[in-house]
N, CA, C, O and the ligand as a Tripos MOL2 file, in Angstrom:
@<TRIPOS>MOLECULE
protein
  241   239    61     0     0
PROTEIN
NO_CHARGES

@<TRIPOS>ATOM
      1 N         -78.9970  -96.2790 -158.9450 N.3       1 MET1
      2 CA        -78.2430  -95.2900 -159.7390 C.3       1 MET1
      3 C         -76.9000  -95.0370 -159.0880 C.2       1 MET1
      4 O         -76.8070  -94.8070 -157.8830 O.2       1 MET1
      5 N         -75.8890  -95.0820 -159.8840 N.am      2 GLU2
      6 CA        -74.5540  -94.8260 -159.3360 C.3       2 GLU2
      7 C         -73.8260  -93.8020 -160.1980 C.2       2 GLU2
      8 O         -73.8140  -93.8880 -161.4260 O.2       2 GLU2
      9 N         -73.2320  -92.8520 -159.5340 N.am      3 ASP3
     10 CA        -72.4410  -91.8500 -160.2320 C.3       3 ASP3
     11 C         -70.9990  -91.9690 -159.7710 C.2       3 ASP3
     12 O         -70.6600  -91.5910 -158.6490 O.2       3 ASP3
     13 N         -70.1780  -92.4820 -160.6200 N.am      4 ILE4
     14 CA        -68.7870  -92.7630 -160.2330 C.3       4 ILE4
     15 C         -68.0110  -91.4810 -159.9760 C.2       4 ILE4
     16 O         -67.0610  -91.4600 -159.1930 O.2       4 ILE4
     17 N         -68.4280  -90.4210 -160.6420 N.am      5 MET5
     18 CA        -67.6490  -89.1840 -160.5360 C.3       5 MET5
     19 C         -68.2150  -88.2260 -159.4910 C.2       5 MET5
     20 O         -68.1370  -87.0090 -159.6600 O.2       5 MET5
     21 N         -68.7710  -88.7560 -158.4370 N.am      6 GLN6
     22 CA        -69.2860  -87.8910 -157.3840 C.3       6 GLN6
     23 C         -68.1620  -87.0540 -156.7780 C.2       6 GLN6
     24 O         -67.1450  -87.6000 -156.3500 O.2       6 GLN6
     25 N         -68.3370  -85.7480 -156.7400 N.am      7 PRO7
     26 CA        -67.2870  -84.8770 -156.2010 C.3       7 PRO7
     27 C         -67.0730  -85.0820 -154.7030 C.2       7 PRO7
     28 O         -65.9900  -84.8040 -154.1880 O.2       7 PRO7
     29 N         -68.0870  -85.5600 -154.0070 N.am      8 ASP8
     30 CA        -67.9570  -85.7590 -152.5660 C.3       8 ASP8
     31 C         -67.3420  -87.1120 -152.2300 C.2       8 ASP8
     32 O         -67.0040  -87.3890 -151.0790 O.2       8 ASP8
     33 N         -67.2050  -87.9390 -153.2430 N.am      9 GLN9
     34 CA        -66.7140  -89.2940 -152.9940 C.3       9 GLN9
     35 C         -65.2310  -89.2710 -152.6690 C.2       9 GLN9
     36 O         -64.4130  -88.8510 -153.4880 O.2       9 GLN9
     37 N         -64.8950  -89.7150 -151.4950 N.am     10 LYS10
     38 CA        -63.4770  -89.7860 -151.1320 C.3      10 LYS10
     39 C         -62.8730  -91.0750 -151.6680 C.2      10 LYS10
     40 O         -63.5470  -92.1040 -151.7180 O.2      10 LYS10
     41 N         -61.6300  -91.0280 -152.0630 N.am     11 PRO11
     42 CA        -60.9730  -92.2410 -152.5420 C.3      11 PRO11
     43 C         -60.8260  -93.2440 -151.4150 C.2      11 PRO11
     44 O         -60.6840  -92.8740 -150.2490 O.2      11 PRO11
     45 N         -60.8600  -94.4740 -151.7620 N.am     12 LEU12
     46 CA        -60.7400  -95.5190 -150.7600 C.3      12 LEU12
     47 C         -59.3530  -95.5030 -150.1490 C.2      12 LEU12
     48 O         -58.3610  -95.2750 -150.8410 O.2      12 LEU12
     49 N         -59.2900  -95.7430 -148.8620 N.am     13 SER13
     50 CA        -58.0090  -95.8580 -148.2080 C.3      13 SER13
     51 C         -57.4390  -97.2480 -148.4670 C.2      13 SER13
     52 O         -58.1780  -98.2000 -148.7190 O.2      13 SER13
     53 N         -56.1240  -97.3490 -148.4030 N.am     14 PRO14
     54 CA        -55.4900  -98.6510 -148.6420 C.3      14 PRO14
     55 C         -56.0200  -99.7400 -147.7210 C.2      14 PRO14
     56 O         -56.0400 -100.9160 -148.0860 O.2      14 PRO14
     57 N         -56.4460  -99.3480 -146.5320 N.am     15 GLY15
     58 CA        -56.9230 -100.3400 -145.5730 C.3      15 GLY15
     59 C         -58.3770 -100.6990 -145.7380 C.2      15 GLY15
     60 O         -58.8870 -101.6030 -145.0770 O.2      15 GLY15
     61 N         -59.0390  -99.9840 -146.6240 N.am     16 ASP16
     62 CA        -60.4410 -100.2820 -146.8360 C.3      16 ASP16
     63 C         -60.5990 -101.5750 -147.6100 C.2      16 ASP16
     64 O         -59.8190 -101.8870 -148.5100 O.2      16 ASP16
     65 N         -61.6150 -102.3070 -147.2430 N.am     17 GLU17
     66 CA        -61.8220 -103.5870 -147.9100 C.3      17 GLU17
     67 C         -62.9040 -103.4970 -148.9700 C.2      17 GLU17
     68 O         -63.1690 -104.4680 -149.6790 O.2      17 GLU17
     69 N         -63.5180 -102.3550 -149.0770 N.am     18 GLY18
     70 CA        -64.5590 -102.2160 -150.0770 C.3      18 GLY18
     71 C         -65.1600 -100.8410 -150.0070 C.2      18 GLY18
     72 O         -64.8950 -100.0890 -149.0690 O.2      18 GLY18
     73 N         -65.9570 -100.5070 -150.9770 N.am     19 PRO19
     74 CA        -66.6390  -99.2120 -150.9810 C.3      19 PRO19
     75 C         -67.6130  -99.1260 -149.8190 C.2      19 PRO19
     76 O         -68.1720 -100.1390 -149.3980 O.2      19 PRO19
     77 N         -67.8200  -97.9170 -149.2960 N.am     20 PRO20
     78 CA        -68.6720  -97.7490 -148.1130 C.3      20 PRO20
     79 C         -70.1150  -98.1290 -148.3380 C.2      20 PRO20
     80 O         -70.8470  -98.4030 -147.3870 O.2      20 PRO20
     81 N         -70.5240  -98.1470 -149.5760 N.am     21 ASP21
     82 CA        -71.9280  -98.4730 -149.8350 C.3      21 ASP21
     83 C         -72.1170  -99.9240 -150.2500 C.2      21 ASP21
     84 O         -73.2130 -100.3370 -150.6310 O.2      21 ASP21
     85 N         -71.0370 -100.6910 -150.1720 N.am     22 ALA22
     86 CA        -71.1410 -102.0880 -150.5520 C.3      22 ALA22
     87 C         -71.8100 -102.8910 -149.4350 C.2      22 ALA22
     88 O         -71.5990 -102.6240 -148.2520 O.2      22 ALA22
     89 N         -72.6090 -103.8650 -149.8220 N.am     23 PRO23
     90 CA        -73.2670 -104.6990 -148.8110 C.3      23 PRO23
     91 C         -72.2590 -105.5450 -148.0530 C.2      23 PRO23
     92 O         -71.3170 -106.0790 -148.6390 O.2      23 PRO23
     93 N         -72.4610 -105.6630 -146.7660 N.am     24 GLY24
     94 CA        -71.5690 -106.4870 -145.9620 C.3      24 GLY24
     95 C         -70.2910 -105.7900 -145.5780 C.2      24 GLY24
     96 O         -69.3670 -106.4220 -145.0660 O.2      24 GLY24
     97 N         -70.2230 -104.4790 -145.8210 N.am     25 VAL25
     98 CA        -69.0200 -103.7460 -145.4600 C.3      25 VAL25
     99 C         -69.3850 -102.6740 -144.4440 C.2      25 VAL25
    100 O         -70.3490 -101.9310 -144.6270 O.2      25 VAL25
    101 N         -68.6090 -102.6030 -143.3840 N.am     26 GLY26
    102 CA        -68.9070 -101.6210 -142.3480 C.3      26 GLY26
    103 C         -67.6720 -100.8400 -141.9640 C.2      26 GLY26
    104 O         -66.5390 -101.2790 -142.1620 O.2      26 GLY26
    105 N         -67.9230  -99.6740 -141.4120 N.am     27 GLU27
    106 CA        -66.8170  -98.8290 -140.9930 C.3      27 GLU27
    107 C         -66.3310  -99.2700 -139.6080 C.2      27 GLU27
    108 O         -67.1290  -99.5770 -138.7220 O.2      27 GLU27
    109 N         -65.0210  -99.2930 -139.4450 N.am     28 ASP28
    110 CA        -64.4710  -99.7380 -138.1760 C.3      28 ASP28
    111 C         -63.2430  -98.8960 -137.8370 C.2      28 ASP28
    112 O         -62.6330  -98.2740 -138.7070 O.2      28 ASP28
    113 N         -62.9060  -98.8950 -136.5780 N.am     29 ILE29
    114 CA        -61.7140  -98.1690 -136.1620 C.3      29 ILE29
    115 C         -60.4740  -98.8390 -136.7360 C.2      29 ILE29
    116 O         -60.3470 -100.0630 -136.7140 O.2      29 ILE29
    117 N         -59.5790  -98.0330 -137.2410 N.am     30 CYS30
    118 CA        -58.3410  -98.5610 -137.8040 C.3      30 CYS30
    119 C         -57.4890  -99.1730 -136.6940 C.2      30 CYS30
    120 O         -57.1850  -98.5290 -135.6890 O.2      30 CYS30
    121 N         -57.1160 -100.4290 -136.9030 N.am     31 ALA31
    122 CA        -56.3510 -101.1350 -135.8760 C.3      31 ALA31
    123 C         -54.8940 -100.6870 -135.8650 C.2      31 ALA31
    124 O         -54.1960 -100.8390 -134.8620 O.2      31 ALA31
    125 N         -54.4480 -100.1390 -136.9800 N.am     32 ALA32
    126 CA        -53.0450  -99.7460 -137.0760 C.3      32 ALA32
    127 C         -52.7510  -98.4920 -136.2570 C.2      32 ALA32
    128 O         -51.6770  -98.3620 -135.6700 O.2      32 ALA32
    129 N         -53.7040  -97.5830 -136.2250 N.am     33 CYS33
    130 CA        -53.4840  -96.3130 -135.5210 C.3      33 CYS33
    131 C         -54.4790  -96.1190 -134.3840 C.2      33 CYS33
    132 O         -54.5020  -95.0680 -133.7430 O.2      33 CYS33
    133 N         -55.2910  -97.1230 -134.1390 N.am     34 GLN34
    134 CA        -56.2840  -97.0690 -133.0620 C.3      34 GLN34
    135 C         -57.2480  -95.9070 -133.2560 C.2      34 GLN34
    136 O         -57.7580  -95.3450 -132.2860 O.2      34 GLN34
    137 N         -57.4930  -95.5520 -134.5020 N.am     35 GLY35
    138 CA        -58.4760  -94.5090 -134.7720 C.3      35 GLY35
    139 C         -57.9340  -93.0980 -134.6890 C.2      35 GLY35
    140 O         -58.6790  -92.1280 -134.8290 O.2      35 GLY35
    141 N         -56.6430  -92.9850 -134.4610 N.am     36 THR36
    142 CA        -56.0690  -91.6450 -134.3420 C.3      36 THR36
    143 C         -55.7100  -91.0600 -135.7000 C.2      36 THR36
    144 O         -55.6280  -89.8430 -135.8620 O.2      36 THR36
    145 N         -55.5000  -91.9360 -136.6700 N.am     37 GLY37
    146 CA        -55.1030  -91.4720 -137.9930 C.3      37 GLY37
    147 C         -53.6080  -91.1860 -138.0930 C.2      37 GLY37
    148 O         -53.0970  -90.8070 -139.1470 O.2      37 GLY37
    149 N         -52.9300  -91.3770 -136.9830 N.am     38 MET38
    150 CA        -51.4950  -91.1060 -136.9770 C.3      38 MET38
    151 C         -50.7500  -92.2880 -136.3710 C.2      38 MET38
    152 O         -51.1980  -92.8830 -135.3910 O.2      38 MET38
    153 N         -49.6240  -92.6150 -136.9580 N.am     39 VAL39
    154 CA        -48.7780  -93.6650 -136.4090 C.3      39 VAL39
    155 C         -47.3660  -93.1090 -136.2510 C.2      39 VAL39
    156 O         -46.6990  -92.7890 -137.2350 O.2      39 VAL39
    157 N         -46.9290  -93.0020 -135.0200 N.am     40 GLU40
    158 CA        -45.5890  -92.5040 -134.7240 C.3      40 GLU40
    159 C         -45.3470  -91.1560 -135.3960 C.2      40 GLU40
    160 O         -44.2740  -90.9100 -135.9480 O.2      40 GLU40
    161 N         -46.3400  -90.3000 -135.3450 N.am     41 GLY41
    162 CA        -46.1880  -88.9520 -135.8740 C.3      41 GLY41
    163 C         -46.3930  -88.8390 -137.3660 C.2      41 GLY41
    164 O         -46.3130  -87.7460 -137.9270 O.2      41 GLY41
    165 N         -46.6590  -89.9730 -138.0200 N.am     42 GLU42
    166 CA        -46.8820  -89.9420 -139.4580 C.3      42 GLU42
    167 C         -48.3340  -90.3340 -139.7490 C.2      42 GLU42
    168 O         -48.9750  -91.0310 -138.9620 O.2      42 GLU42
    169 N         -48.8260  -89.8760 -140.8800 N.am     43 ARG43
    170 CA        -50.1710  -90.2580 -141.2570 C.3      43 ARG43
    171 C         -50.2570  -91.7630 -141.4790 C.2      43 ARG43
    172 O         -49.4120  -92.3620 -142.1450 O.2      43 ARG43
    173 N         -51.2800  -92.3450 -140.9150 N.am     44 CYS44
    174 CA        -51.4460  -93.7910 -141.0130 C.3      44 CYS44
    175 C         -51.6670  -94.1990 -142.4710 C.2      44 CYS44
    176 O         -52.5150  -93.6410 -143.1680 O.2      44 CYS44
    177 N         -50.8930  -95.1750 -142.9060 N.am     45 ASP45
    178 CA        -51.0040  -95.6300 -144.2870 C.3      45 ASP45
    179 C         -52.2260  -96.5100 -144.4940 C.2      45 ASP45
    180 O         -52.7770  -96.5890 -145.5920 O.2      45 ASP45
    181 N         -52.6320  -97.1640 -143.4300 N.am     46 VAL46
    182 CA        -53.7150  -98.1410 -143.5570 C.3      46 VAL46
    183 C         -55.0510  -97.4660 -143.8140 C.2      46 VAL46
    184 O         -55.8140  -97.8840 -144.6840 O.2      46 VAL46
    185 N         -55.3250  -96.4200 -143.0490 N.am     47 CYS47
    186 CA        -56.6200  -95.7500 -143.1760 C.3      47 CYS47
    187 C         -56.4900  -94.4250 -143.9130 C.2      47 CYS47
    188 O         -57.4880  -93.7540 -144.1750 O.2      47 CYS47
    189 N         -55.2720  -94.0560 -144.2430 N.am     48 GLY48
    190 CA        -55.0650  -92.8040 -144.9560 C.3      48 GLY48
    191 C         -55.2430  -91.5890 -144.0570 C.2      48 GLY48
    192 O         -55.4630  -90.4760 -144.5360 O.2      48 GLY48
    193 N         -55.1470  -91.8090 -142.7580 N.am     49 GLY49
    194 CA        -55.2370  -90.6920 -141.8190 C.3      49 GLY49
    195 C         -56.6480  -90.4110 -141.3350 C.2      49 GLY49
    196 O         -56.8810  -89.4490 -140.6040 O.2      49 GLY49
    197 N         -57.5870  -91.2490 -141.7410 N.am     50 THR50
    198 CA        -58.9670  -91.0280 -141.3170 C.3      50 THR50
    199 C         -59.2380  -91.6590 -139.9510 C.2      50 THR50
    200 O         -60.1710  -91.2680 -139.2500 O.2      50 THR50
    201 N         -58.4220  -92.6260 -139.5890 N.am     51 GLY51
    202 CA        -58.6460  -93.3310 -138.3300 C.3      51 GLY51
    203 C         -59.7200  -94.3990 -138.4340 C.2      51 GLY51
    204 O         -60.0350  -95.0910 -137.4660 O.2      51 GLY51
    205 N         -60.2650  -94.5150 -139.6160 N.am     52 LYS52
    206 CA        -61.3220  -95.5070 -139.8040 C.3      52 LYS52
    207 C         -61.0760  -96.2950 -141.0800 C.2      52 LYS52
    208 O         -60.5420  -95.7700 -142.0570 O.2      52 LYS52
    209 N         -61.4640  -97.5300 -141.0580 N.am     53 VAL53
    210 CA        -61.3340  -98.3740 -142.2430 C.3      53 VAL53
    211 C         -62.6600  -99.0720 -142.5130 C.2      53 VAL53
    212 O         -63.5160  -99.1840 -141.6340 O.2      53 VAL53
    213 N         -62.8040  -99.5250 -143.7130 N.am     54 LEU54
    214 CA        -64.0140 -100.2640 -144.0760 C.3      54 LEU54
    215 C         -63.6770 -101.7450 -144.1260 C.2      54 LEU54
    216 O         -62.7960 -102.1750 -144.8690 O.2      54 LEU54
    217 N         -64.3870 -102.5040 -143.3280 N.am     55 GLN55
    218 CA        -64.0950 -103.9180 -143.2570 C.3      55 GLN55
    219 C         -65.3390 -104.7380 -143.5460 C.2      55 GLN55
    220 O         -66.4650 -104.3200 -143.2750 O.2      55 GLN55
    221 N         -65.1090 -105.8920 -144.0920 N.am     56 GLY56
    222 CA        -66.2110 -106.7950 -144.3420 C.3      56 GLY56
    223 C         -66.7490 -107.3180 -143.0150 C.2      56 GLY56
    224 O         -65.9800 -107.7100 -142.1370 O.2      56 GLY56
    225 N         -68.0680 -107.3210 -142.8720 N.am     57 ILE57
    226 CA        -68.6580 -107.7500 -141.6160 C.3      57 ILE57
    227 C         -69.5390 -108.9790 -141.8070 C.2      57 ILE57
    228 O         -70.3940 -109.2960 -140.9800 O.2      57 ILE57
    229 N         -69.3040 -109.6450 -142.9020 N.am     58 GLY58
    230 CA        -70.1360 -110.7980 -143.1860 C.3      58 GLY58
    231 C         -69.5240 -112.0970 -142.6700 C.2      58 GLY58
    232 O         -70.0720 -113.1770 -142.8890 O.2      58 GLY58
    233 N         -68.4000 -111.9870 -141.9930 N.am     59 GLY59
    234 CA        -67.7700 -113.1670 -141.4250 C.3      59 GLY59
    235 C         -66.9970 -113.9630 -142.4620 C.2      59 GLY59
    236 O         -66.7160 -115.1460 -142.2700 O.2      59 GLY59
    237 N         -66.6690 -113.3290 -143.5230 N.am     60 GLY60
    238 CA        -65.8990 -114.1120 -144.4210 C.3      60 GLY60
    239 C         -65.4830 -113.3900 -145.6570 C.2      60 GLY60
    240 O         -64.8100 -113.9670 -146.5110 O.2      60 GLY60
    241 ZN        -55.0230  -95.9180 -139.3560 Zn       61 ZN61
@<TRIPOS>BOND
     1     1     2 1
     2     2     3 1
     3     3     4 2
     4     3     5 am
     5     5     6 1
     6     6     7 1
     7     7     8 2
     8     7     9 am
     9     9    10 1
    10    10    11 1
    11    11    12 2
    12    11    13 am
    13    13    14 1
    14    14    15 1
    15    15    16 2
    16    15    17 am
    17    17    18 1
    18    18    19 1
    19    19    20 2
    20    19    21 am
    21    21    22 1
    22    22    23 1
    23    23    24 2
    24    23    25 am
    25    25    26 1
    26    26    27 1
    27    27    28 2
    28    27    29 am
    29    29    30 1
    30    30    31 1
    31    31    32 2
    32    31    33 am
    33    33    34 1
    34    34    35 1
    35    35    36 2
    36    35    37 am
    37    37    38 1
    38    38    39 1
    39    39    40 2
    40    39    41 am
    41    41    42 1
    42    42    43 1
    43    43    44 2
    44    43    45 am
    45    45    46 1
    46    46    47 1
    47    47    48 2
    48    47    49 am
    49    49    50 1
    50    50    51 1
    51    51    52 2
    52    51    53 am
    53    53    54 1
    54    54    55 1
    55    55    56 2
    56    55    57 am
    57    57    58 1
    58    58    59 1
    59    59    60 2
    60    59    61 am
    61    61    62 1
    62    62    63 1
    63    63    64 2
    64    63    65 am
    65    65    66 1
    66    66    67 1
    67    67    68 2
    68    67    69 am
    69    69    70 1
    70    70    71 1
    71    71    72 2
    72    71    73 am
    73    73    74 1
    74    74    75 1
    75    75    76 2
    76    75    77 am
    77    77    78 1
    78    78    79 1
    79    79    80 2
    80    79    81 am
    81    81    82 1
    82    82    83 1
    83    83    84 2
    84    83    85 am
    85    85    86 1
    86    86    87 1
    87    87    88 2
    88    87    89 am
    89    89    90 1
    90    90    91 1
    91    91    92 2
    92    91    93 am
    93    93    94 1
    94    94    95 1
    95    95    96 2
    96    95    97 am
    97    97    98 1
    98    98    99 1
    99    99   100 2
   100    99   101 am
   101   101   102 1
   102   102   103 1
   103   103   104 2
   104   103   105 am
   105   105   106 1
   106   106   107 1
   107   107   108 2
   108   107   109 am
   109   109   110 1
   110   110   111 1
   111   111   112 2
   112   111   113 am
   113   113   114 1
   114   114   115 1
   115   115   116 2
   116   115   117 am
   117   117   118 1
   118   118   119 1
   119   119   120 2
   120   119   121 am
   121   121   122 1
   122   122   123 1
   123   123   124 2
   124   123   125 am
   125   125   126 1
   126   126   127 1
   127   127   128 2
   128   127   129 am
   129   129   130 1
   130   130   131 1
   131   131   132 2
   132   131   133 am
   133   133   134 1
   134   134   135 1
   135   135   136 2
   136   135   137 am
   137   137   138 1
   138   138   139 1
   139   139   140 2
   140   139   141 am
   141   141   142 1
   142   142   143 1
   143   143   144 2
   144   143   145 am
   145   145   146 1
   146   146   147 1
   147   147   148 2
   148   147   149 am
   149   149   150 1
   150   150   151 1
   151   151   152 2
   152   151   153 am
   153   153   154 1
   154   154   155 1
   155   155   156 2
   156   155   157 am
   157   157   158 1
   158   158   159 1
   159   159   160 2
   160   159   161 am
   161   161   162 1
   162   162   163 1
   163   163   164 2
   164   163   165 am
   165   165   166 1
   166   166   167 1
   167   167   168 2
   168   167   169 am
   169   169   170 1
   170   170   171 1
   171   171   172 2
   172   171   173 am
   173   173   174 1
   174   174   175 1
   175   175   176 2
   176   175   177 am
   177   177   178 1
   178   178   179 1
   179   179   180 2
   180   179   181 am
   181   181   182 1
   182   182   183 1
   183   183   184 2
   184   183   185 am
   185   185   186 1
   186   186   187 1
   187   187   188 2
   188   187   189 am
   189   189   190 1
   190   190   191 1
   191   191   192 2
   192   191   193 am
   193   193   194 1
   194   194   195 1
   195   195   196 2
   196   195   197 am
   197   197   198 1
   198   198   199 1
   199   199   200 2
   200   199   201 am
   201   201   202 1
   202   202   203 1
   203   203   204 2
   204   203   205 am
   205   205   206 1
   206   206   207 1
   207   207   208 2
   208   207   209 am
   209   209   210 1
   210   210   211 1
   211   211   212 2
   212   211   213 am
   213   213   214 1
   214   214   215 1
   215   215   216 2
   216   215   217 am
   217   217   218 1
   218   218   219 1
   219   219   220 2
   220   219   221 am
   221   221   222 1
   222   222   223 1
   223   223   224 2
   224   223   225 am
   225   225   226 1
   226   226   227 1
   227   227   228 2
   228   227   229 am
   229   229   230 1
   230   230   231 1
   231   231   232 2
   232   231   233 am
   233   233   234 1
   234   234   235 1
   235   235   236 2
   236   235   237 am
   237   237   238 1
   238   238   239 1
   239   239   240 2
@<TRIPOS>SUBSTRUCTURE
     1 MET1         2 RESIDUE 1 A MET
     2 GLU2         6 RESIDUE 1 A GLU
     3 ASP3        10 RESIDUE 1 A ASP
     4 ILE4        14 RESIDUE 1 A ILE
     5 MET5        18 RESIDUE 1 A MET
     6 GLN6        22 RESIDUE 1 A GLN
     7 PRO7        26 RESIDUE 1 A PRO
     8 ASP8        30 RESIDUE 1 A ASP
     9 GLN9        34 RESIDUE 1 A GLN
    10 LYS10       38 RESIDUE 1 A LYS
    11 PRO11       42 RESIDUE 1 A PRO
    12 LEU12       46 RESIDUE 1 A LEU
    13 SER13       50 RESIDUE 1 A SER
    14 PRO14       54 RESIDUE 1 A PRO
    15 GLY15       58 RESIDUE 1 A GLY
    16 ASP16       62 RESIDUE 1 A ASP
    17 GLU17       66 RESIDUE 1 A GLU
    18 GLY18       70 RESIDUE 1 A GLY
    19 PRO19       74 RESIDUE 1 A PRO
    20 PRO20       78 RESIDUE 1 A PRO
    21 ASP21       82 RESIDUE 1 A ASP
    22 ALA22       86 RESIDUE 1 A ALA
    23 PRO23       90 RESIDUE 1 A PRO
    24 GLY24       94 RESIDUE 1 A GLY
    25 VAL25       98 RESIDUE 1 A VAL
    26 GLY26      102 RESIDUE 1 A GLY
    27 GLU27      106 RESIDUE 1 A GLU
    28 ASP28      110 RESIDUE 1 A ASP
    29 ILE29      114 RESIDUE 1 A ILE
    30 CYS30      118 RESIDUE 1 A CYS
    31 ALA31      122 RESIDUE 1 A ALA
    32 ALA32      126 RESIDUE 1 A ALA
    33 CYS33      130 RESIDUE 1 A CYS
    34 GLN34      134 RESIDUE 1 A GLN
    35 GLY35      138 RESIDUE 1 A GLY
    36 THR36      142 RESIDUE 1 A THR
    37 GLY37      146 RESIDUE 1 A GLY
    38 MET38      150 RESIDUE 1 A MET
    39 VAL39      154 RESIDUE 1 A VAL
    40 GLU40      158 RESIDUE 1 A GLU
    41 GLY41      162 RESIDUE 1 A GLY
    42 GLU42      166 RESIDUE 1 A GLU
    43 ARG43      170 RESIDUE 1 A ARG
    44 CYS44      174 RESIDUE 1 A CYS
    45 ASP45      178 RESIDUE 1 A ASP
    46 VAL46      182 RESIDUE 1 A VAL
    47 CYS47      186 RESIDUE 1 A CYS
    48 GLY48      190 RESIDUE 1 A GLY
    49 GLY49      194 RESIDUE 1 A GLY
    50 THR50      198 RESIDUE 1 A THR
    51 GLY51      202 RESIDUE 1 A GLY
    52 LYS52      206 RESIDUE 1 A LYS
    53 VAL53      210 RESIDUE 1 A VAL
    54 LEU54      214 RESIDUE 1 A LEU
    55 GLN55      218 RESIDUE 1 A GLN
    56 GLY56      222 RESIDUE 1 A GLY
    57 ILE57      226 RESIDUE 1 A ILE
    58 GLY58      230 RESIDUE 1 A GLY
    59 GLY59      234 RESIDUE 1 A GLY
    60 GLY60      238 RESIDUE 1 A GLY
    61 ZN61       241 GROUP 0 **** ****
């Protein structure tokens, strides 16, 4: 069962490679901001300021 309009669902960050519940996708530290969520005093564009990104972990 999937509810697209979940109020708790955060929008995907630009650096995310897929939805968090997708198979083969895992959460990882954002390489652009090293997990700080900030780059040179600005919010990181890659992770959207979360410091974390979702990356495919299936090796391909
Ligand atoms: Zn980042």
